[in-house]
C-alpha positions, 0 to 999 in steps of 0.5 A: 500499499505505501509503495501504491501512494508513493506512486500515486503521489509521484505521478499526481506531480508529475501530472501538476508540474506538467499543467502549470509548465503548459503556456496559453499563447493565443491572443494578439500578438506584435512582432518586431523585426529588429534584423532581416537579410535576404540574399534574393535580389527582388524578393525582400521578407519583413522588413525591420519593424512591427507586425501585428500577428494574431496567435490560435493555440489548441491544445498543443497545435499552434497556428501564427497570422501576421495579420496582413497576408494571413499566411498560416504558420502551423506548428506542435507544442512540445509538451517536454518544453512549451517555450521553444515553439516551431512553425513551419509556413509556404506560399506561392510568391513572385511566380515562385514558392517560400519555405519559412521555416520560424523558431520562437523561445518565450521568456515568459506568456506575454515576452519572446525572441524569435528567429526566421529562415526561409527559402525561394524557388522557382523550381529553378531558381532558389536564394533565401534569408533570414530575420531575427524579431521579437514579440510581444502579446498586445491582447489574450 
């Protein structure tokens, strides 16, 4: 009986710790691009400045969307590392395809920093770039 109680207490403690660490990122965020590099001649992405974003989280599924062009970037939150978020987006632009990978590290549920690496290709030519940004929640 003693071993059962210890096992049960351990499982409850683990469940409570996991739920306390879970973050809720839903809401409107302000993304501020601080550094942007493009190796493409006529394609630029995320010039330095402010961008409004919407984050939609449903359990461990997360979607981030820039409010003007409305392109979804989708990913899954690892419950073991809920503050590290990775999302991908793919879309057509300038007669080619863009594939973008975004990594974000949230300090808490209101502030984060991230980096993006993107690549454009029309099937013959390719180029890419990267940018860094900070996030601040505006509204839940």
